[in-house]
Each structure stands twice: as structure tokens, then as C-alpha cells.
Steps between C-alpha positions, in 0.01 A plus 500: 500500500655592169702820527641722220740783569488782247790741481407824322788645300513817290690487172841663564514832319728789600294796613186288564603286801627597842451867408489601872865400522596795277707711510699298760516233228503577131215363288727222384618414852139497620407261223796278591382499860152399387650211303718392796201504736261308284772242417588465870134446592442236237812303588427523872137401488449260207566128538296414816310176496213668691388729213516565135679823395405727208652827372238756387659765283401822319669406181778289343863545601811281487525498882163322514604246240820435699310447823255274329780286363705490820217434740237337282252783560182553299484859377156656496381843389351754734180665382465873445380722781613614842661266755161402648371393158813299440488320835135416468560361151781276628290372789200436280708326229524182701217501758560140609847595632586700804713792394799673651564837331844662526683780328863523405617768750569300817826300502442401863202275418593129528335167431452462873286814497284356227471169682386681808235681296380176351475338845304800638263492199353175627327693783418841346390644167801723443857544623715816465861581541478877541770736370641753740386783264125430548454255212558128495777276372286185450136400505365146521134428417295186478195678351449775251420823695434778253471780763862437589604628157262793446499841654859464627742783477784294354845627578384700801551447876130407524508172308512272802240698697264498200558133445408426863187703460405314178541157668307615806213626285495173307484300820828318427766401745868578475830501686815700451851362530799720605565779250788517253649784299467579131785665316326808345687814598863618528495467879419127451818423320697460829273208585666302217835491676617146534279359230687343211480695171397835638828661609510756218154631598589522870812698398297731277256567784778595740693717254 
């Protein structure tokens, strides 16, 4: 089974990324945190022999060029629309390949997690790693399932519940691996303690 992992990454722009971190972090600090997280995720997850890895971005930026050069990553453009439209577009762009969709907000996701998802995908249609805020950190699919991406209240605590309902209604099988945490809010900054490259953000969160 050919597998492609797609990391979704917003173009770093102060005031437009990690806005829920303000005012604990300034707009510039929040943007720096976003860059640190997306860079960490790409370095931690790219390079496995078990899947191809792509970076799907919302626009050009030097950080993406740097990651592409360092890690040999293809850079692809996200389409316009809400998150569901973007995810469905990525899945449909290469229907012959199983897809693992990830964001850039969970520095705790490892290659081992992705390998476990790929292994599980041999027996079910979809695999989730839920987030502890009601969403999900990663989704693996071996078929395009449009209902998974439509009518979902993205960014809410209902995402995982609505996704389960969509799969159930479509008659598809799925499993869920143990949840992980996204770094979205000021109270999440303490979770970064001990991770290389995040000390300044932990300090800002505890100030």
C-alpha cells in the first residue's frame, strides 16, 4: 500500500497564526511559535521509508523553502476554502495512495505513531489520533470519504464526534489510537517543557 503523509502548514504571518495565544504571547511570538512547531513536525516526521511526505502550504515563505531544501520535501499548495475543503482536496489529489493528514500543532506526534496508523489502516477504512480538545491530531484514510469533510464544525470540541457520526453513516470502519495534545492555547505552553527549541515559549507561558 502506497502511503503519503500530508502536513498542512499555514504561511507564518504575525497576527494571522496562533492568534489564540495572544495576549500571553505577542503576535510576533505567536508567529515564531507557529514556525517552531511546523519546523519541529517536519523534521520529526519526514524521512521514513514507509511513506512519502509532502508539505501543503497556504502560500510561499522562506521557511518552506528551507524545509524543502533540508528534507527534500515537495511543497504543494492548499486550495481555497475551509479546512474540510482543503482536506478533501488533498485526499482526492492522489486517490491511488492512502493518505495520512496531519497539522503542524502537535510536537508529540512521532514516526512511530504514523507507522501504527499505517499498520491499522490495513484492517479498517480510517484511523484517528484524537486530540484532547475534541478534534484530531492525525487522520489516515485509504479511500476518499467526502462526508468526513463536510458539515463539520472545524475548530470546535465536536469535530471528533461529528467525524465518528459521518463514518458511521457512510458504513465505514475506523479505530482510534491514544489521544495526543495540540498546542493551541496559552495553557498548552507548559506541555512544551523539555522539548528542544521551545524554552522561550514555556517561559512566556509561565510569566
